[in-house]
C-alpha positions as CSV (number, residue, x, y, z in Angstrom):
1,M,67.3,86.3,132.1
2,T,69.9,83.6,131.7
3,D,73.3,84.0,129.9
4,D,72.0,81.7,127.1
5,Q,68.9,83.9,126.6
6,R,71.0,87.0,126.4
7,L,73.4,85.4,123.9
8,S,70.5,84.2,121.8
9,E,68.9,87.7,121.8
10,R,72.3,89.3,120.8
11,T,72.7,86.7,118.0
12,D,69.1,87.4,116.8
13,E,69.8,91.1,116.7
14,R,72.9,90.6,114.5
15,V,71.2,88.6,111.9
16,A,67.6,89.9,112.1
17,D,68.1,92.0,108.9
18,G,70.5,89.6,107.2
19,P,69.8,87.3,104.2
20,L,70.2,84.1,106.3
21,M,67.7,84.8,109.2
22,D,65.7,81.7,108.3
23,L,68.8,79.5,108.5
24,H,69.7,81.0,111.9
25,D,66.1,80.2,113.2
26,Q,66.4,76.6,111.9
27,L,69.7,76.1,113.7
28,V,68.6,77.5,117.0
29,E,65.3,75.5,116.8
30,A,67.2,72.3,116.1
31,I,69.4,72.8,119.2
32,A,66.2,73.5,121.2
33,R,64.6,70.3,120.0
34,Q,67.7,68.3,120.8
35,Q,67.8,69.7,124.3
36,S,64.1,68.9,124.9
37,T,64.3,65.3,123.8
38,V,67.6,64.3,125.5
39,T,67.7,63.9,129.3
40,P,71.2,64.3,130.6
41,L,72.6,61.9,133.1
42,P,73.2,63.3,136.5
43,S,77.0,63.4,135.8
44,Q,76.3,65.5,132.7
45,R,73.8,68.0,134.1
46,R,76.5,70.3,135.5
47,R,78.0,70.6,131.9
48,T,74.7,71.2,130.1
49,G,74.9,75.0,130.3
50,A,78.4,75.2,128.9
51,H,77.5,72.6,126.2
52,T,74.4,74.6,125.2
53,R,76.4,77.8,125.0
54,R,78.9,76.1,122.7
55,Q,76.0,74.9,120.4
56,V,74.5,78.3,120.3
57,L,77.9,79.9,119.6
58,A,78.5,77.4,116.8
59,A,75.1,78.2,115.3
60,A,75.7,81.9,115.5
61,A,79.2,81.5,114.1
62,A,77.9,79.5,111.2
63,V,75.3,82.2,110.4
64,V,77.9,85.0,110.6
65,V,80.3,83.1,108.3
66,M,77.6,82.3,105.8
67,V,76.4,85.8,105.8
68,G,79.9,87.0,105.1
69,V,80.3,84.5,102.3
70,A,77.0,85.6,100.8
71,L,77.9,89.3,100.9
72,F,81.4,88.5,99.4
73,V,79.9,86.5,96.5
74,T,77.3,89.2,95.7
75,S,79.8,92.0,95.8
76,T,82.6,90.3,93.8
77,N,82.5,91.1,90.0
78,D,85.1,89.7,87.7
79,D,84.2,92.1,84.9
80,A,84.7,95.1,87.3
81,R,88.2,93.7,88.2
82,V,89.3,93.2,84.6
83,A,88.0,96.7,83.7
84,A,90.1,98.1,86.5
85,D,93.2,96.2,85.3
86,V,92.9,97.3,81.6
87,T,93.0,100.9,80.5
88,V,92.3,101.9,76.9
89,E,93.2,105.6,76.1
90,Q,92.5,107.1,72.7
91,D,93.2,110.4,71.1
92,A,93.0,111.7,67.5
93,D,96.0,109.7,66.3
94,G,96.7,106.8,68.6
95,V,95.7,104.2,71.1
96,T,97.5,103.3,74.4
97,V,96.5,100.0,76.1
98,S,97.8,99.6,79.7
99,I,97.8,96.5,81.9
100,E,98.1,97.1,85.6
101,N,97.9,93.4,86.6
102,S,97.9,90.1,84.8
103,V,95.0,89.5,82.4
104,S,94.1,86.7,80.0
105,V,93.8,86.9,76.2
106,E,90.0,86.7,76.5
107,E,89.8,89.4,79.1
108,L,91.9,91.8,77.1
109,E,89.9,91.1,73.9
110,R,86.7,91.9,75.7
111,E,88.0,95.2,77.1
112,L,89.3,96.3,73.7
113,T,86.1,95.4,71.9
114,A,84.1,97.4,74.6
115,A,86.4,100.4,73.9
116,G,85.8,100.1,70.1
117,V,89.4,99.2,69.4
118,D,89.7,96.6,66.6
119,V,93.0,94.7,67.1
120,D,93.9,91.1,67.2
121,V,95.2,89.5,70.5
122,R,97.1,86.3,70.3
123,P,98.9,84.1,72.9
124,M,102.7,83.6,72.8
125,A,104.6,81.0,74.9
126,T,106.9,82.5,77.5
127,G,108.4,82.0,81.0
128,P,106.7,82.6,84.3
129,S,107.8,86.3,84.6
130,R,106.0,87.3,81.4
131,V,102.8,85.2,81.5
132,D,99.6,87.3,81.1
133,H,101.7,90.4,80.1
134,F,102.4,92.0,76.7
135,V,105.4,90.2,75.2
136,S,105.3,91.5,71.6
137,I,103.4,93.7,69.1
138,S,103.2,93.7,65.3
139,G,102.3,96.6,63.1
140,N,104.2,99.6,61.6
141,S,103.4,101.9,64.5
142,G,103.3,99.4,67.4
143,K,105.6,99.5,70.4
144,L,105.7,98.2,73.9
145,I,106.5,100.3,77.0
146,G,107.4,99.1,80.5
147,G,106.3,95.8,82.0
148,D,109.5,95.3,83.8
149,G,107.9,95.0,87.2
150,T,108.3,98.6,88.1
151,T,106.4,100.3,85.3
152,T,103.0,99.7,83.8
153,N,102.9,97.3,80.8
154,K,101.7,99.4,77.8
155,A,101.1,98.9,74.1
156,Q,100.9,101.9,71.8
157,F,99.9,102.0,68.2
158,T,98.3,104.3,65.6
159,K,94.6,104.0,64.9
160,G,93.8,102.1,61.7
161,D,97.2,100.2,61.8
162,E,96.9,96.5,61.4
163,V,98.2,95.5,64.9
164,V,98.5,92.2,66.6
165,L,99.1,92.2,70.4
166,F,100.8,89.1,71.8
167,L,100.1,88.2,75.4
168,G,102.3,85.8,77.2
169,V,101.1,82.3,78.1
170,A,102.9,79.6,80.1
171,A,105.3,77.6,77.8
172,G,105.7,74.7,80.3
173,Q,108.6,72.6,79.1
174,R,108.5,74.0,75.5
175,P,111.1,76.5,74.3
176,Y,110.0,80.1,74.8
177,D,108.7,82.0,71.8
178,A,109.1,85.2,73.8
179,M,112.4,85.0,75.7
180,T,112.7,86.3,79.3
181,D,115.2,88.0,81.6
182,A,116.8,84.9,83.2
183,W,117.4,86.9,86.5
184,A,113.7,87.7,86.8
185,Y,111.5,86.2,89.6
186,G,110.2,82.7,88.6
187,E,112.9,82.2,85.9
188,S,115.7,79.7,85.8
189,L,118.5,81.9,87.2
190,A,116.2,84.1,89.4
191,G,117.9,86.3,91.9
192,T,120.0,89.4,92.1
193,N,120.7,90.8,88.6
194,L,124.4,90.1,87.9
195,D,124.7,92.3,84.8
196,G,127.9,94.3,84.9
197,T,129.8,91.9,87.1
198,T,132.7,89.8,85.9
199,L,132.7,86.1,85.8
200,A,135.4,86.1,88.4
201,E,132.9,87.7,90.7
202,S,129.7,85.9,89.7
203,R,130.5,82.4,88.2
204,E,130.1,80.6,91.5
205,E,126.7,82.1,92.1
206,I,125.5,81.4,88.5
207,D,126.6,77.8,88.8
208,R,124.7,77.5,92.2
209,R,121.5,78.9,90.7
210,A,121.8,76.7,87.6
211,A,122.3,73.6,89.7
212,A,119.3,74.4,91.9
213,S,117.0,74.8,88.9
214,G,118.4,72.1,86.7
215,T,119.3,74.8,84.1
216,S,121.8,74.4,81.2
217,V,123.8,77.7,80.8
218,S,125.7,78.6,77.6
219,Y,127.9,81.7,77.1
220,R,128.1,83.8,74.0
221,L,130.1,86.9,73.0
222,L,128.0,90.1,72.8
223,A,130.0,91.4,69.8
224,S,129.6,88.4,67.5
225,G,126.9,86.2,69.1
226,Q,129.3,83.3,68.9
227,E,129.4,80.7,71.7
228,T,132.6,80.9,73.7
229,T,134.5,79.5,76.7
230,P,133.9,82.1,79.4
231,Q,137.0,83.8,80.9
232,P,137.2,85.3,84.4
233,E,137.6,88.8,83.1
234,D,134.5,88.7,80.9
235,V,131.8,91.1,81.9
236,I,128.2,89.9,82.0
237,A,126.0,91.9,79.6
238,D,122.7,90.1,80.2
239,A,121.1,86.7,80.8
240,T,118.3,85.4,78.6
241,G,115.9,82.6,79.5
242,L,115.3,80.3,76.5
243,S,113.1,77.7,78.2
244,A,112.4,76.5,81.7
245,N,115.7,74.8,81.9
246,S,118.1,76.7,79.5
247,A,119.6,80.1,79.5
248,V,122.3,82.0,77.6
249,I,124.6,84.6,79.2
250,M,126.0,87.3,76.9
251,L,129.6,88.4,77.6
252,D,131.4,91.6,76.9
253,R,135.1,90.8,76.3
């Protein structure tokens, strides 16, 4: 038995029970027809075996790849993924909705409806760090928990309360309706959190990040909210993203 025959038998064994056996047969038959109708020149005969092996290998590889694709497509289920990302817990008094990963408004509505929870879900424009996460909640009993990148994003509310859940959507170049942590990944001043440092320590780094992202930075006093000229001894309280290219830094003086 030649090497080509052994390879062909091994390839047949691998796909014999697969969903693309017919395609494999067609590929191998096409190669065989090509070999029977083309007479190689004398200078080419010494390469025929290697060329044939490459053709059979290519056919086998194509079948293996396509079988893998077919199995992936049949085993992937978007609904199952979303169900795993959204958890709805209910007890006698309240409801807790948890998001493990990013989900869309439509996906969240579908999961809440399936759980028998009647609340409204609406989009709210925000920055990259909060897209597809809870950004706000309305209702007397509503509150948000976590969602800071280290804890699960949760919404809690009392059954029967008229609640609206707001899910972040990309604002693009519009001002954010749901403001962001300007130090967060994807935001205009993204990088090490500089809260608690003085401007003497951090002003150069802030200016560098702002220049790199084309961001306009303003400074306000934490106590009054009034815009101010920053002083070296001022301590950074927090930095808030207002849009893709503007941020405000609150100072403790």
